[in-house]
C-alpha positions in Angstrom: 0.0 0.0 0.0 1.2 3.5 -0.8 -0.3 7.0 -0.2 0.0 9.9 -2.5 -0.4 13.5 -1.6 -1.3 15.8 -4.6 -1.0 19.5 -4.0 -2.9 22.2 -5.9 -3.4 26.0 -5.8 -6.9 26.7 -7.1 -7.8 30.1 -8.4 -10.3 32.0 -6.2 -13.9 31.4 -7.3 -13.2 27.9 -8.6 -13.2 26.0 -5.3 -16.6 24.4 -5.7 -15.7 23.4 -9.3 -12.5 21.8 -8.1 -14.2 19.9 -5.3 -17.0 18.7 -7.6 -14.4 17.5 -10.2 -12.5 15.8 -7.4 -15.7 13.8 -6.5 -16.3 12.8 -10.1 -12.7 11.6 -10.5 -12.9 9.6 -7.3 -16.1 7.9 -8.5 -14.4 7.1 -11.8 -11.4 5.7 -10.1 -13.5 3.5 -7.8 -15.2 2.0 -10.8 -12.5 1.9 -13.4 -9.0 1.9 -12.0 -7.4 -1.3 -10.6 -5.3 -0.6 -7.5 -7.1 2.6 -6.4 -8.3 2.3 -2.8 -9.7 5.7 -1.7 -9.0 9.4 -1.6 -9.8 12.4 0.6 -9.6 16.1 -0.1 -8.2 18.7 2.3 -8.6 22.5 2.0 -6.2 24.9 3.7 -7.9 27.2 6.1 -7.0 30.9 5.9 -7.2 34.0 3.8 -4.9 36.4 2.1 -3.9 34.6 -1.1 -5.1 34.7 -4.7 -5.5 30.9 -4.5 -6.9 28.3 -2.2 -4.6 25.4 -1.4 -5.8 21.8 -1.6 -4.3 18.5 -0.9 -5.7 15.3 -2.3 -4.5 12.3 -0.3 -5.1 8.9 -2.0 -4.4 5.3 -1.2 -3.2 2.9 -3.8 -2.4 -0.8 -3.8 1.1 -0.1 -5.0 3.3 2.4 -6.8 2.7 0.7 -10.2 -1.0 1.2 -9.9 -0.6 4.9 -9.3 1.9 5.3 -12.1 -0.3 3.4 -14.5 -3.2 5.8 -13.6 -0.9 8.9 -14.3 -0.3 7.6 -17.8 -4.0 7.0 -18.6 -6.1 9.1 -20.9 -8.5 10.1 -18.1 -5.7 11.5 -16.0 -4.4 13.6 -18.8 -7.9 14.9 -19.7 -8.4 15.9 -16.1 -5.0 17.7 -15.8 -5.6 19.5 -19.1 -9.0 20.7 -17.8 -7.4 21.7 -14.5 -5.0 24.1 -16.1 -7.9 26.6 -16.4 -8.7 26.7 -12.7 -5.3 25.9 -11.1 -2.4 28.4 -10.7 1.1 27.1 -11.1 2.0 23.5 -11.5 0.6 20.9 -9.1 3.0 18.4 -7.5 2.7 15.1 -5.7 4.6 13.1 -3.1 4.5 9.3 -2.7 4.5 7.9 0.8 5.4 4.3 1.1 3.8 2.2 3.8 6.3 1.1 6.5 5.9 -2.5 7.4 6.5 -3.8 10.9 10.0 -5.1 11.3 11.5 -2.6 8.8 
């Protein structure tokens, strides 16, 4: 099992659109992508920026499942769409599960 944190700066006024799209993507993943377990979305609390920061934290069976998803057509379509509501380039970090005895 691995966890992936994906970080986004969403332009003000597009927060609901981003959150709704997140839910559609999760529904798609649950029904169509082998190795996807679950995902949660977190929104940074606070004011004063021209963007709203989000983190999407997902669980995957393994690194290969996540990497396979990132090469899929659906992933690329979503990221292309996201360019209109996201400022800057999103980034991600993979967290490997630590097993007992390691």
